[in-house]
C-alpha positions in Angstrom: -229.1 13.9 128.4 -227.0 11.7 126.0 -223.4 11.6 126.1 -223.0 13.7 122.9 -225.0 16.3 124.5 -223.1 16.4 127.6 -219.8 16.7 125.7 -221.4 19.8 123.7 -222.8 21.5 126.8 -219.3 21.3 128.6 -217.7 22.7 125.4 -220.5 25.6 124.7 -220.2 26.1 128.7 -216.4 26.5 128.6 -216.3 28.6 125.6 -219.0 30.8 127.4 -217.0 31.1 130.6 -213.5 31.5 128.9 -214.8 34.4 126.8 -216.3 36.1 130.0 -213.9 35.3 132.5 -210.4 34.3 131.0 -209.1 30.8 130.5 -206.9 31.2 133.3 -209.7 32.6 135.8 -212.4 29.9 134.8 -211.9 26.5 136.6 -213.1 23.0 135.6 -215.3 23.0 138.8 -216.7 26.5 137.3 -217.7 24.8 134.0 -219.0 21.6 135.2 -221.2 23.8 137.7 -222.4 26.1 135.0 -223.0 22.9 132.9 -224.9 21.1 135.8 -222.7 18.2 135.5 -220.6 16.0 137.7 -216.8 16.0 137.9 -216.9 12.2 136.5 -218.9 13.7 133.6 -216.1 16.3 133.0 -213.3 13.6 133.3 -215.1 11.0 131.2 -214.4 13.5 128.1 -211.4 15.5 129.2 -208.4 14.5 131.3 -207.8 18.4 132.2 -208.7 21.9 131.0 -206.0 22.1 128.2 -207.6 18.8 126.5 -211.1 20.8 126.7 -209.6 23.7 125.1 -208.1 21.5 122.5 -211.5 20.0 121.9 -212.8 23.4 121.7 -210.8 24.5 118.7 -211.3 21.4 116.8 -215.0 21.6 117.2 -215.1 25.6 116.4 -213.2 25.0 113.0 -216.3 24.4 111.2 -217.5 27.9 111.6 -217.8 28.5 107.9 -218.2 25.5 105.9 -215.8 25.6 102.7 -216.5 22.7 101.3 -220.3 23.1 101.3 -221.3 23.4 97.5 -218.0 22.6 96.6 -218.6 22.8 93.0 -219.8 26.3 92.7 -217.5 27.7 95.1 -214.2 26.3 93.2 -215.5 28.4 90.2 -214.4 31.9 92.3 -212.0 30.5 94.7 -210.6 33.7 95.6 -214.2 34.9 97.0 -214.7 31.9 99.2 -211.1 31.4 100.4 -211.3 35.3 101.4 -214.9 34.8 103.0 -213.0 31.6 104.8 -210.0 33.1 106.2 -212.0 36.2 107.4 -214.4 33.9 109.2 -211.2 32.6 110.7 -210.4 35.9 112.2 -213.7 36.8 113.2 -213.8 33.2 115.2 -210.4 34.7 116.8 -211.7 37.8 117.4 -215.0 36.3 118.9 -213.0 34.5 121.3 -210.7 37.3 122.3 -207.2 37.8 122.7 -206.8 36.1 126.0 -208.2 32.9 125.1 -206.5 33.1 121.4 -203.1 33.6 123.2 -203.5 30.7 125.4 -204.5 28.6 122.8 -201.4 29.3 121.0 -199.4 28.8 123.9 -200.8 25.3 123.9 -199.4 25.0 120.3 -197.5 22.2 120.7 -199.7 19.9 122.4 -202.5 21.0 120.0 -201.0 21.1 116.6 -197.5 19.1 116.9 -196.7 15.2 117.4 -194.0 14.4 119.9 -191.6 14.1 117.1 -192.4 18.0 116.4 -194.3 17.1 113.1 -197.5 18.8 112.5 -200.6 16.7 113.5 -203.8 16.6 111.2 -205.5 19.7 111.3 -208.9 19.7 110.2 -208.8 23.5 109.3 -205.8 23.0 106.9 -207.6 19.8 105.9 -210.6 21.6 104.7 -208.5 24.0 102.9 -206.4 21.6 101.1 -209.5 19.7 99.9 -211.0 23.2 98.3 -207.5 24.0 96.7 -207.4 20.5 95.2 -210.8 21.0 93.8 -210.0 24.3 92.6 -206.9 23.0 90.9 -208.8 20.2 89.2 -211.1 23.0 87.9 -208.5 24.9 86.5 -209.0 28.0 89.0 -206.2 27.9 91.0 -202.2 27.7 90.0 -200.9 24.0 90.3 -197.3 25.5 91.3 -197.7 23.8 94.2 -199.7 21.1 95.7 -202.7 21.6 97.8 -201.2 20.5 100.8 -198.2 23.2 100.4 -200.6 25.7 99.6 -202.9 25.2 102.2 -199.9 25.1 104.7 -198.5 28.5 103.3 -201.9 30.1 103.5 -202.2 28.9 107.3 -198.5 30.1 107.9 -199.4 33.7 106.7 -202.7 34.1 108.1 -201.7 32.8 111.3 -199.1 35.4 111.5 -201.3 38.1 111.3 -203.5 36.4 114.3 -200.0 36.3 116.2 -199.1 39.9 115.7 -202.6 40.5 117.2 -202.1 38.2 120.1 -198.6 40.0 120.5 -199.9 43.5 120.5 -202.7 42.3 122.9 -205.4 43.0 120.5 -204.3 46.5 119.9 -205.5 46.4 116.3 -208.7 45.4 114.5 -208.1 41.6 113.7 -210.9 41.5 111.3 -210.4 44.5 109.4 -206.8 43.4 109.2 -207.9 40.1 107.6 -210.3 41.8 105.2 -207.3 44.0 104.1 -204.6 41.6 103.7 -206.4 37.9 103.1 -206.9 39.0 99.1 -203.4 40.0 98.7 -202.2 36.7 100.5 -204.6 34.6 98.5 -203.3 36.0 95.2 -200.1 34.3 96.0 -201.6 31.2 94.7 -203.7 32.6 92.2 
């Protein structure tokens, strides 16, 4: 098995075990054993379980390709941004409230530099690129730069996610996303 396959196998196995058993209850040993790989292979890719979780979130961001067929999607940005942010909620709903909660407990490691400035976040960058193209096409307001719009959209969208986490998943995250996302997006149109 090549290096990329080993890393992906570890990520896929960890995702499955985290969802089944919870993040806290899943050990590195359980992940590597279920993947059929050695300790050395695990530590070749990740220094600890937190690093694996960070990598898992980075790879899972591409669940909905907003930039595919961009020229056509920017003609109806409300539709495609709505689909994108609902898929974002589906992703978090799919991994479950416990793993989502653990991920956000590690927020500083995942999303902030040592000086507390924000790290480059692929998901925000994708939305920023989409908004830039939509502004150039004239289908989205130019009142704010794309980078600020993308940050604003993620702040509000993460607010719904945080509420879901704080309430231990006691409401339907996907239904809330379907209800609120179009209203949130109208802020930029």
